[in-house]
C-alpha positions in Angstrom: 30.3 37.7 -11.3 31.7 35.3 -13.8 31.8 32.3 -11.4 28.0 32.6 -11.2 28.0 31.2 -14.8 29.1 27.8 -13.5 27.9 25.3 -10.9 30.5 22.8 -9.7 28.8 19.6 -8.5 31.9 17.4 -8.5 35.6 18.5 -8.0 36.4 17.0 -11.4 34.5 19.8 -13.0 37.0 22.5 -11.8 39.5 21.5 -14.4 36.8 21.8 -17.1 36.0 25.5 -16.6 37.7 28.8 -15.7 35.7 30.8 -13.2 36.9 34.0 -14.8 35.3 33.1 -18.1 31.8 34.5 -19.0 28.9 33.1 -20.9 28.5 35.7 -23.7 25.3 36.3 -25.7 26.4 36.6 -29.3 22.9 37.0 -30.9 19.3 37.1 -29.9 16.1 37.2 -32.0 15.3 33.6 -32.8 12.2 31.7 -32.0 13.9 28.3 -31.3 17.7 28.2 -31.9 19.1 24.8 -32.8 21.7 22.8 -34.7 25.0 24.8 -34.4 27.8 23.8 -36.8 31.2 25.4 -36.8 33.3 25.8 -40.0 36.9 26.3 -39.0 38.1 27.0 -42.6 35.8 30.0 -42.8 35.7 30.8 -39.1 31.9 31.0 -38.9 29.0 29.2 -37.3 25.8 28.2 -38.9 22.7 27.4 -36.9 18.9 26.9 -37.4 16.0 29.1 -36.3 13.4 26.4 -36.9 10.0 28.3 -36.5 11.3 31.2 -38.6 12.4 28.7 -41.3 15.8 30.1 -41.7 19.5 29.3 -41.0 21.7 32.0 -39.6 25.5 32.6 -39.8 27.7 34.2 -37.2 31.1 35.4 -38.4 33.9 34.8 -36.0 36.1 37.7 -37.2 33.5 40.4 -37.1 30.7 39.1 -34.9 28.2 39.9 -37.6 25.1 37.8 -38.0 23.3 37.3 -41.3 20.8 34.9 -42.9 22.6 31.9 -44.3 19.5 30.4 -46.0 15.8 31.2 -46.0 13.6 29.3 -46.6 15.6 26.4 -45.1 13.2 23.5 -45.1 12.6 24.2 -41.3 16.1 22.8 -40.7 17.0 21.5 -37.3 20.2 19.6 -36.6 23.4 20.3 -38.6 26.9 19.0 -38.7 30.0 19.3 -40.8 31.2 16.2 -42.7 34.8 15.0 -43.2 35.1 17.2 -46.3 33.9 20.4 -44.7 30.4 20.2 -46.1 27.2 21.1 -44.2 24.9 18.2 -43.5 21.4 19.1 -42.3 18.2 17.6 -41.0 15.2 19.3 -42.6 11.8 19.1 -40.7 9.8 20.7 -43.5 11.2 18.6 -46.3 11.5 15.5 -44.1 14.9 14.7 -45.4 18.7 14.8 -44.7 20.7 16.9 -47.1 24.3 17.9 -47.8 25.3 21.4 -49.0 28.1 21.0 -51.5 31.0 23.4 -51.7 29.4 25.2 -54.7 26.2 25.7 -52.7 24.1 23.1 -54.4 22.1 20.7 -52.3 22.3 16.9 -52.4 19.5 14.8 -50.9 21.1 12.0 -48.9 17.9 10.4 -47.6 14.2 11.3 -47.6 12.4 7.9 -47.4 12.7 4.5 -45.8 10.9 1.5 -47.4 9.2 4.0 -49.8 7.7 6.0 -46.9 8.7 9.5 -46.0 10.6 10.1 -42.8 8.8 11.9 -40.0 11.1 14.9 -39.5 14.9 14.2 -39.3 16.1 15.9 -36.2 19.8 15.6 -35.4 22.8 14.2 -37.3 26.4 13.1 -36.9 29.0 11.9 -39.4 31.4 9.1 -38.4 35.0 9.0 -39.5 34.2 6.3 -42.1 31.8 8.7 -43.8 28.6 7.1 -42.5 25.8 9.4 -41.6 23.7 8.7 -38.5 20.5 10.6 -37.7 17.4 10.5 -35.5 13.8 10.8 -36.8 11.2 11.8 -34.2 8.0 13.5 -35.2 8.4 17.0 -33.9 8.3 18.6 -37.4 5.0 16.9 -38.3 3.2 17.3 -34.9 2.1 20.8 -35.9 2.9 23.7 -38.3 5.2 25.4 -35.8 8.4 23.6 -36.7 7.4 22.1 -40.1 4.3 20.9 -41.7 1.6 19.0 -39.8 1.1 15.5 -41.2 0.6 11.9 -40.2 3.6 9.7 -39.8 4.0 7.4 -42.8 6.5 5.1 -41.0 4.4 5.0 -37.9 7.4 5.1 -35.5 10.5 7.1 -34.5 13.8 5.4 -35.3 17.6 6.0 -35.5 19.1 5.5 -39.0 22.5 5.0 -40.6 23.4 6.0 -44.2 26.1 3.8 -45.7 28.9 5.9 -47.2 29.6 3.6 -50.1 26.1 2.7 -51.2 23.9 5.4 -49.8 21.7 2.7 -48.4 19.7 3.8 -45.3 18.9 1.3 -42.5 17.4 1.4 -39.0 20.0 1.0 -36.3 17.8 1.5 -33.3 14.0 1.1 -33.1 13.2 1.2 -29.3 12.9 4.9 -28.7 9.9 7.0 -28.0 11.4 10.2 -29.5 15.1 9.8 -30.4 16.8 13.2 -30.4 20.4 14.3 -30.0 23.2 11.8 -30.7 27.1 11.8 -30.7 30.0 9.4 -30.8 32.6 8.8 -28.1 36.1 10.1 -29.1 37.1 6.6 -30.2 33.7 6.0 -31.9 33.2 2.7 -30.1 30.1 4.1 -28.4 27.1 6.1 -29.6 25.1 8.2 -27.2 21.5 8.9 -28.0 18.9 10.8 -26.0 15.2 10.2 -25.8 12.8 13.1 -25.3 9.7 11.0 -25.2 8.5 12.9 -22.1 7.2 15.4 -24.6 4.6 12.9 -25.8 4.2 10.3 -23.1 3.3 11.0 -19.4 6.3 10.1 -17.3 8.1 9.2 -20.6 11.8 9.1 -21.1 14.0 12.2 -20.7 17.3 10.3 -20.6 20.4 9.4 -22.6 21.4 5.9 -23.5 24.8 4.5 -24.7 25.3 1.8 -27.3 28.3 -0.2 -28.4 29.2 0.3 -32.1 30.4 -2.6 -34.2 32.7 -2.3 -37.1 29.8 -3.0 -39.5 27.7 -0.2 -38.0 25.4 -2.3 -35.9 24.5 -1.2 -32.4 24.4 -3.3 -29.2 23.5 -2.6 -25.6 21.7 0.6 -25.1 22.0 0.9 -21.4 20.8 4.0 -19.5 23.6 6.5 -19.2 22.0 9.5 -17.5 18.6 10.9 -16.6 18.1 14.6 -17.1 17.6 16.4 -13.8 16.1 19.6 -15.3 13.9 19.5 -18.4 15.1 17.1 -21.0 18.4 16.5 -22.9 18.4 17.6 -26.6 21.6 18.1 -28.6 25.1 17.5 -27.1 28.8 17.1 -27.9 31.8 15.3 -26.3 35.2 16.6 -25.4 38.5 14.8 -26.0 38.3 13.2 -22.5 34.9 11.7 -23.3 32.9 14.1 -21.1 29.4 14.8 -22.5 28.3 18.5 -22.7 24.6 18.4 -23.1 21.7 20.7 -23.4 19.2 20.8 -20.5 16.5 23.1 -19.1 18.8 25.3 -17.0 21.9 25.3 -19.1 24.6 22.9 -20.3 25.1 19.9 -18.1 28.5 18.2 -18.1 28.7 14.4 -17.5 31.9 12.4 -16.7 32.2 9.2 -18.9 31.2 7.2 -15.8 27.7 8.9 -15.9 28.2 11.4 -13.1 26.8 14.9 -13.5 29.9 16.9 -12.5 28.8 20.5 -13.3 26.7 22.9 -15.2 27.2 26.0 -17.4 24.4 28.2 -16.5 22.4 29.8 -19.3 19.4 32.1 -18.8 17.3 30.3 -21.5 16.4 26.6 -22.2 19.3 25.1 -24.1 18.7 23.1 -27.3 22.1 22.2 -28.6 25.8 22.9 -28.4 29.0 22.9 -30.6 32.7 23.1 -30.0 34.4 25.7 -32.2 37.5 27.9 -32.7 40.9 26.7 -33.9 41.5 24.7 -30.7 37.8 23.6 -30.4 37.8 25.1 -26.9 34.9 27.5 -27.3 31.5 26.1 -26.6 28.7 27.6 -28.7 25.2 27.3 -27.2 21.9 27.5 -28.9 19.3 28.4 -26.3 15.7 29.3 -27.2 16.0 32.8 -28.7 19.8 33.2 -28.6 23.3 32.1 -29.4 25.8 32.1 -26.6 29.4 31.1 -26.2 31.9 30.4 -23.4 35.6 29.7 -23.6 36.7 26.5 -21.8 40.0 24.8 -20.9 38.9 21.6 -22.6 38.8 20.7 -26.3 35.9 19.2 -28.3 36.4 16.0 -30.3 37.9 16.7 -33.7 35.4 15.4 -36.3 37.3 16.2 -39.5 
């Protein structure tokens, strides 16, 4: 039954789902599906299949899936900037890139202080054009999702690329393994998850929230939520400020007050999500080997 696809933990979640909707599997055959990015102008979704070193494309009109790029630098997180261009985090090349409208690739950042990044993981573009990304070490830990190597920087940080100068600076340096990140609808807060549990016994598997100053500096960093199943990874927000985040048993939905109000159940471990369709009310879900989607009565934040 369709209502088995949802778990209502708080009455506020009832207005966020339709129990007649189904979680649909759109594609399977990945090794680790990640980084969905929806392009409304072309009505298609691009996502990463990291261990297979490829990016795939799902066509909204036909449902067809094809290879978008291979090799793909072991790409992980992707987003769409304010001009409709693809911005990607590449584990293998240890850099953040932008795919221009003509298909050429521009390197936005590949070093900090002359040292190569670890393996940029997830990325978001603010309305002022600044690019924010996390840099854990998952792509250099082994050859599975990149190329095994030592960290040159020696730590895992969160960075911001200035839209005017291209200058890259650290905005947060107190994470074990910073991972997914996203802004609140008004961009006054930045949510960042830490998946340090993967490397440190009893390490973090939580999400923190920071205040964002006009000059791009972060303050605060209080604990927002602790993941109850597995660990958070990628996530997105809807227009009401609710967080729809990946977890071990599906997509968890958090109210802005930090309450876990419900779940979208998925039969595989979820890595990342994206709102798409013309009204941004279809949630696309990258989960281990597959791409899923579910139609919701809420709308994702408009990012461009």
